[in-house]
Backbone as XML, in Angstrom:
<?xml version="1.0"?>
<chain id="A" units="angstrom">
  <residue number="1" name="MET">
    <atom name="N" x="0.369" y="-5.367" z="-9.233"/>
    <atom name="CA" x="1.258" y="-5.102" z="-10.326"/>
    <atom name="C" x="2.620" y="-5.666" z="-9.966"/>
  </residue>
  <residue number="2" name="HIS">
    <atom name="N" x="3.267" y="-6.348" z="-10.905"/>
    <atom name="CA" x="4.550" y="-6.981" z="-10.636"/>
    <atom name="C" x="5.478" y="-6.773" z="-11.827"/>
  </residue>
  <residue number="3" name="VAL">
    <atom name="N" x="6.698" y="-6.375" z="-11.566"/>
    <atom name="CA" x="7.720" y="-6.237" z="-12.601"/>
    <atom name="C" x="8.642" y="-7.432" z="-12.481"/>
  </residue>
  <residue number="4" name="SER">
    <atom name="N" x="8.865" y="-8.140" z="-13.584"/>
    <atom name="CA" x="9.716" y="-9.327" z="-13.539"/>
    <atom name="C" x="10.831" y="-9.225" z="-14.563"/>
  </residue>
  <residue number="5" name="ARG">
    <atom name="N" x="11.841" y="-10.021" z="-14.359"/>
    <atom name="CA" x="12.966" y="-10.065" z="-15.302"/>
    <atom name="C" x="12.613" y="-10.837" z="-16.566"/>
  </residue>
  <residue number="6" name="GLU">
    <atom name="N" x="11.524" y="-11.571" z="-16.541"/>
    <atom name="CA" x="11.115" y="-12.363" z="-17.695"/>
    <atom name="C" x="10.359" y="-11.540" z="-18.733"/>
  </residue>
  <residue number="7" name="GLY">
    <atom name="N" x="10.184" y="-10.267" z="-18.477"/>
    <atom name="CA" x="9.505" y="-9.406" z="-19.440"/>
    <atom name="C" x="7.995" y="-9.367" z="-19.279"/>
  </residue>
  <residue number="8" name="ASN">
    <atom name="N" x="7.487" y="-9.879" z="-18.178"/>
    <atom name="CA" x="6.046" y="-9.839" z="-17.919"/>
    <atom name="C" x="5.696" y="-8.498" z="-17.286"/>
  </residue>
  <residue number="9" name="LEU">
    <atom name="N" x="5.741" y="-7.443" z="-18.077"/>
    <atom name="CA" x="5.535" y="-6.090" z="-17.562"/>
    <atom name="C" x="4.110" y="-5.623" z="-17.796"/>
  </residue>
  <residue number="10" name="VAL">
    <atom name="N" x="3.674" y="-4.742" z="-16.946"/>
    <atom name="CA" x="2.355" y="-4.131" z="-17.074"/>
    <atom name="C" x="2.537" y="-2.627" z="-17.082"/>
  </residue>
  <residue number="11" name="THR">
    <atom name="N" x="1.905" y="-1.952" z="-18.035"/>
    <atom name="CA" x="1.904" y="-0.494" z="-18.065"/>
    <atom name="C" x="0.479" y="-0.029" z="-17.810"/>
  </residue>
  <residue number="12" name="LEU">
    <atom name="N" x="0.328" y="0.840" z="-16.845"/>
    <atom name="CA" x="-0.987" y="1.348" z="-16.483"/>
    <atom name="C" x="-1.030" y="2.840" z="-16.787"/>
  </residue>
  <residue number="13" name="ILE">
    <atom name="N" x="-2.014" y="3.246" z="-17.584"/>
    <atom name="CA" x="-2.184" y="4.657" z="-17.925"/>
    <atom name="C" x="-3.589" y="5.074" z="-17.491"/>
  </residue>
  <residue number="14" name="ASN">
    <atom name="N" x="-3.662" y="6.082" z="-16.661"/>
    <atom name="CA" x="-4.951" y="6.615" z="-16.208"/>
    <atom name="C" x="-5.208" y="7.951" z="-16.887"/>
  </residue>
  <residue number="15" name="VAL">
    <atom name="N" x="-6.447" y="8.164" z="-17.301"/>
    <atom name="CA" x="-6.866" y="9.427" z="-17.901"/>
    <atom name="C" x="-7.997" y="9.987" z="-17.040"/>
  </residue>
  <residue number="16" name="PHE">
    <atom name="N" x="-7.855" y="11.231" z="-16.626"/>
    <atom name="CA" x="-8.853" y="11.874" z="-15.779"/>
    <atom name="C" x="-9.387" y="13.109" z="-16.489"/>
  </residue>
  <residue number="17" name="GLU">
    <atom name="N" x="-10.699" y="13.239" z="-16.512"/>
    <atom name="CA" x="-11.328" y="14.444" z="-17.053"/>
    <atom name="C" x="-11.868" y="15.243" z="-15.879"/>
  </residue>
  <residue number="18" name="THR">
    <atom name="N" x="-11.549" y="16.517" z="-15.844"/>
    <atom name="CA" x="-11.991" y="17.368" z="-14.743"/>
    <atom name="C" x="-12.103" y="18.805" z="-15.226"/>
  </residue>
  <residue number="19" name="THR">
    <atom name="N" x="-12.717" y="19.614" z="-14.425"/>
    <atom name="CA" x="-12.795" y="21.038" z="-14.732"/>
    <atom name="C" x="-11.578" y="21.733" z="-14.127"/>
  </residue>
  <residue number="20" name="PRO">
    <atom name="N" x="-11.247" y="22.911" z="-14.615"/>
    <atom name="CA" x="-10.117" y="23.643" z="-14.029"/>
    <atom name="C" x="-10.279" y="23.863" z="-12.522"/>
  </residue>
  <residue number="21" name="GLU">
    <atom name="N" x="-11.505" y="24.068" z="-12.076"/>
    <atom name="CA" x="-11.742" y="24.307" z="-10.648"/>
    <atom name="C" x="-11.488" y="23.064" z="-9.800"/>
  </residue>
  <residue number="22" name="GLN">
    <atom name="N" x="-11.659" y="21.885" z="-10.385"/>
    <atom name="CA" x="-11.484" y="20.635" z="-9.648"/>
    <atom name="C" x="-10.060" y="20.077" z="-9.740"/>
  </residue>
  <residue number="23" name="GLN">
    <atom name="N" x="-9.226" y="20.654" z="-10.585"/>
    <atom name="CA" x="-7.870" y="20.132" z="-10.771"/>
    <atom name="C" x="-7.045" y="20.099" z="-9.486"/>
  </residue>
  <residue number="24" name="PRO">
    <atom name="N" x="-7.055" y="21.146" z="-8.654"/>
    <atom name="CA" x="-6.258" y="21.071" z="-7.423"/>
    <atom name="C" x="-6.668" y="19.899" z="-6.523"/>
  </residue>
  <residue number="25" name="GLY">
    <atom name="N" x="-7.960" y="19.651" z="-6.396"/>
    <atom name="CA" x="-8.432" y="18.535" z="-5.581"/>
    <atom name="C" x="-8.014" y="17.194" z="-6.154"/>
  </residue>
  <residue number="26" name="LEU">
    <atom name="N" x="-8.093" y="17.054" z="-7.472"/>
    <atom name="CA" x="-7.666" y="15.821" z="-8.128"/>
    <atom name="C" x="-6.179" y="15.586" z="-7.910"/>
  </residue>
  <residue number="27" name="LEU">
    <atom name="N" x="-5.381" y="16.620" z="-8.070"/>
    <atom name="CA" x="-3.937" y="16.477" z="-7.861"/>
    <atom name="C" x="-3.614" y="16.116" z="-6.420"/>
  </residue>
  <residue number="28" name="ASP">
    <atom name="N" x="-4.345" y="16.677" z="-5.474"/>
    <atom name="CA" x="-4.151" y="16.319" z="-4.062"/>
    <atom name="C" x="-4.434" y="14.838" z="-3.833"/>
  </residue>
  <residue number="29" name="GLU">
    <atom name="N" x="-5.539" y="14.349" z="-4.389"/>
    <atom name="CA" x="-5.896" y="12.933" z="-4.221"/>
    <atom name="C" x="-4.872" y="12.021" z="-4.888"/>
  </residue>
  <residue number="30" name="LEU">
    <atom name="N" x="-4.429" y="12.374" z="-6.085"/>
    <atom name="CA" x="-3.421" y="11.563" z="-6.773"/>
    <atom name="C" x="-2.113" y="11.539" z="-5.997"/>
  </residue>
  <residue number="31" name="SER">
    <atom name="N" x="-1.741" y="12.654" z="-5.420"/>
    <atom name="CA" x="-0.523" y="12.727" z="-4.618"/>
    <atom name="C" x="-0.640" y="11.849" z="-3.378"/>
  </residue>
  <residue number="32" name="ARG">
    <atom name="N" x="-1.787" y="11.900" z="-2.709"/>
    <atom name="CA" x="-2.007" y="11.054" z="-1.522"/>
    <atom name="C" x="-1.933" y="9.576" z="-1.890"/>
  </residue>
  <residue number="33" name="PHE">
    <atom name="N" x="-2.559" y="9.218" z="-3.013"/>
    <atom name="CA" x="-2.531" y="7.824" z="-3.450"/>
    <atom name="C" x="-1.103" y="7.383" z="-3.764"/>
  </residue>
  <residue number="34" name="ALA">
    <atom name="N" x="-0.369" y="8.211" z="-4.511"/>
    <atom name="CA" x="1.009" y="7.867" z="-4.871"/>
    <atom name="C" x="1.864" y="7.665" z="-3.625"/>
  </residue>
  <residue number="35" name="ASN">
    <atom name="N" x="1.691" y="8.504" z="-2.633"/>
    <atom name="CA" x="2.453" y="8.361" z="-1.390"/>
    <atom name="C" x="2.074" y="7.092" z="-0.638"/>
  </residue>
  <residue number="36" name="SER">
    <atom name="N" x="0.832" y="6.665" z="-0.744"/>
    <atom name="CA" x="0.396" y="5.481" z="-0.006"/>
    <atom name="C" x="0.874" y="4.180" z="-0.636"/>
  </residue>
  <residue number="37" name="VAL">
    <atom name="N" x="1.193" y="4.182" z="-1.936"/>
    <atom name="CA" x="1.610" y="2.940" z="-2.605"/>
    <atom name="C" x="3.076" y="2.936" z="-3.021"/>
  </residue>
  <residue number="38" name="LYS">
    <atom name="N" x="3.807" y="3.993" z="-2.744"/>
    <atom name="CA" x="5.173" y="4.092" z="-3.264"/>
    <atom name="C" x="6.112" y="3.014" z="-2.740"/>
  </residue>
  <residue number="39" name="GLY">
    <atom name="N" x="5.784" y="2.370" z="-1.645"/>
    <atom name="CA" x="6.638" y="1.313" z="-1.114"/>
    <atom name="C" x="6.258" y="-0.085" z="-1.566"/>
  </residue>
  <residue number="40" name="GLU">
    <atom name="N" x="5.258" y="-0.205" z="-2.435"/>
    <atom name="CA" x="4.800" y="-1.517" z="-2.874"/>
    <atom name="C" x="5.857" y="-2.204" z="-3.741"/>
  </residue>
  <residue number="41" name="PRO">
    <atom name="N" x="6.049" y="-3.509" z="-3.560"/>
    <atom name="CA" x="7.034" y="-4.249" z="-4.358"/>
    <atom name="C" x="6.714" y="-4.172" z="-5.850"/>
  </residue>
  <residue number="42" name="GLY">
    <atom name="N" x="7.721" y="-3.910" z="-6.647"/>
    <atom name="CA" x="7.576" y="-3.889" z="-8.094"/>
    <atom name="C" x="7.052" y="-2.591" z="-8.670"/>
  </residue>
  <residue number="43" name="LEU">
    <atom name="N" x="6.659" y="-1.662" z="-7.819"/>
    <atom name="CA" x="6.125" y="-0.392" z="-8.310"/>
    <atom name="C" x="7.272" y="0.541" z="-8.660"/>
  </residue>
  <residue number="44" name="ILE">
    <atom name="N" x="7.226" y="1.087" z="-9.857"/>
    <atom name="CA" x="8.248" y="2.034" z="-10.306"/>
    <atom name="C" x="7.555" y="3.370" z="-10.493"/>
  </residue>
  <residue number="45" name="GLY">
    <atom name="N" x="8.108" y="4.416" z="-9.908"/>
    <atom name="CA" x="7.506" y="5.713" z="-10.130"/>
    <atom name="C" x="7.380" y="6.516" z="-8.962"/>
  </residue>
</chain>
């Protein structure tokens, strides 16, 4: 994913379906993933 000044932007939206019992595990995995990519060039968030 790359953000440029020329307006070549990408928006990524993920939708996850889970049960209430599985939500804590999903949030843990999403948090781990976000922490692992937060330093990537062009990533906002």
